[in-house]
N, C-alpha and C positions, 0 to 999 in steps of 0.2 A: 521669704525671698530674703531676706537678712540674715535670719537663722541657716541658711544653708552656706550663703556666702563668709561666715563669721564661721561656720565647720569645716570650710573646705582650709579657710586661712588658717586654723589651727592644726588642720590636716599639713599641710604644707610647715607647719614651722615642726612637728617628728618628725617629718621624711628628710625636711632641708626645703632651702630655697628654690624655686624652679629652676633653671635655666633656657632661653631658648636653642631652639634645635640649631640654626645662625650658628652661635656662641661655642657647640660642638666639634673638637676636631675632628671626632669618630663616633659612629654612630652609638645611641645609647646602649645600654646591656638588656636583654628583654628580660620584663619583670617573672616574676616569682609568683607564676599560679597559684602557689598556696600560701602568700602572704595576701592574695585578693579574697581568700575564704572566707574572712570573719570582717571584710568592707562592704554594706549593703551595693545592693546593686547600682543606687543611681550615684552613688559617690565612686565607684570604679567605673562606669562607662562617663561623667566628667574627666574623672583622671585622665584616662584614655585619649576620649578628646582633645585633652590638654595635651596629653603628648607626641600626640602624630600631628604634625605638620598641614596642614590644608594645601593640595597642589593649587599651584598661581597659575589660574588660565592664561594661554599667549593672545595677545593683542589677535583682534578679525583683521585679516588683512583685507585692502579697499581692493574692490574687482577693479580690473581695467576693463570690464567691456558689461555686457546688459551680461544676466547669465542664461545659460544656453535652455530651454526647454528639452528636460526628460522626457521621451514616450513614453504610453505605461506598455510594461512587458506582455500582459497577458490584454488581448483583443477583447473586445463586449461580444457577450452573447447574443447572439440573434434572437430578436425576438422573438417567442415563441405563440403560431397562432394559436386562437381560442378554442377551436373546435380543429376536426381531423375532419379532410373533406372525404365524400364516398368515391372510396374506386371508381372508374367508369365501368359499366357491365360488358363484360366477355359476349362478343357475339356469338351467335347458336351455332353448330357445325353442320354444315347438310348433309342431311343422311340421304344415302342411296338405298333404292330399295332391294331386299332379299331377292334372288333371280324365283319365278317359279320355279318347283321341285316337277321334273320330267319324270320321275322312278326310277333312269339309271343311275349306277353307281358312277361317281363323278370319277373318269381315267382317264389318264393322258392319252391322246391317240397315238404317239410314238412315243417308246421310251426313252428315259433319257440316254446319251452317248457309255457313260460311267456307271451303270443302273448291270447289276449281277444277272444274268438269266434266270435264277432259281432265285425267288423269293424268301425275303429272312425268314423265321421266327421271330412271332411278337414272345414279351414274354408270358401275356396274357393264351398263344397260342400252343407256348413250349408246354410240353407233356409235365406233369406231375412227378418227380419221383418220392420215394417212401424215404425218408433220414434211416440212415443206417443205424441199427442198436450196437450201442458199444460194450465189449463184454463187463460181465460183473465183476468188480474190483474185488478183491481180498481183503478185510478188514487188515488192516498194520495193527502190528504188537505195538 
């Protein structure tokens, strides 16, 4: 440790006496980076620490009253249950029995008032038309 202090003292003699920050009317000039190339890192860090003034902490103000508690911004999550309850079984729907077949087709007794007079052909009952054959095309040159 004494060697280190001696080395710093010798360096101070080469550079010049150190001047405190308060004694300087203007801010110190920026250090030339090329000058720090030959200086070991430990010495450069010590010199930088000496050159920069430490910020003075402001005195803590005395509170006039008790501190106000600040509520948490995020509410606590609800505890999750350890198991999932089984869903209640759905009631079975009542099934009505199908009417017994009588052998007659289900036809309404009276036609609907908007019903056409002739029944419409369904696609299954429509006649199948043969597709028209396209005339053969001549090859293009």
